[in-house]
N, C-alpha and C positions, 0 to 999 in steps of 0.2 A: 417541631412545634410543641408548645407547652400550653396546658389548659389549666385555668384557674376557675374554681367553682365556688359559689356562695349561695346558700339557701335563701329563698325569699318567697313571699306569697305572690300568687298570680302566674301569668304566662312566663315562659322562659325568654330571657333576653340575652343577646350575644354581642360582644364587642371584639374588634380585631385590631391588633397592634403589631407593628414591626419597627424595631429600632434601627439606628444607624449601622450597627454591626452587620445587619442583613445586606446592606449595600447602599447605593445612591437612591435618589428619590424614585427613579423609574423602577428599580428593582424592588424597593419597599412597597410601592403602590401595586405592582404586579403580584407580590406575595399576599397583600391584603385582598386583592380582587379574587385570587385563587381560593383563599380561605372562605370568603363570602360565598362564592359559587358552590363550594363543597358544602357549606352550611345550608344553603338553600335546598339541596337534595336530602339532607339529613334532618332538617328541622321538624318535618311532620312526625318523625318517630320520637322526638324528645319529650320527656316527662315534664309537665309544668312544675314551677316552683324553684327555679334556679336562675342565677345570673352567671353567665359564662364569659370568660375572656380568653381568646386564642392569641397566643404570642408567637410570631414567626421567629425562627432561628436562622442563622447564616446558611445552614444546610438546605434551606428552602429555595435558594438561588437555582433557577432553571428546572425546578421540579415540575413534572406534569400533573395535571389536575387529578388523575387517577391515584397517584401516590399521596397527594394532599388529602383527598377524600378518604382513602384507606386509613391513613394515620389518624385523621379526625374521628372516624368511626371507632377505631380502637381506643382512643382517649376517652370518648364519650361513653363507651361500653365499660371501660375500667372505672370511670367515675359514677357509673350506674345512672347516667342521664338517659341512655337508650338501652334497649335490650340487645343482647348479642345476636 
């Protein structure tokens, strides 16, 4: 997964994308659903003032929620959107 961050005023907003290289429509939708579910658990820890875009990569195919959430937490911590 790749994280794009842009500063802004107000609450944090998040978007989720997955391109055709991830797979067919079913696979892309599952990847987006997994990212959204992982974000729901991490969003209360997020610092306000950011726009975030999470982009799924082909390696996301078949990944369990725990792996997606762990990678998302790591990316957010590296971008200093949440504390470690």
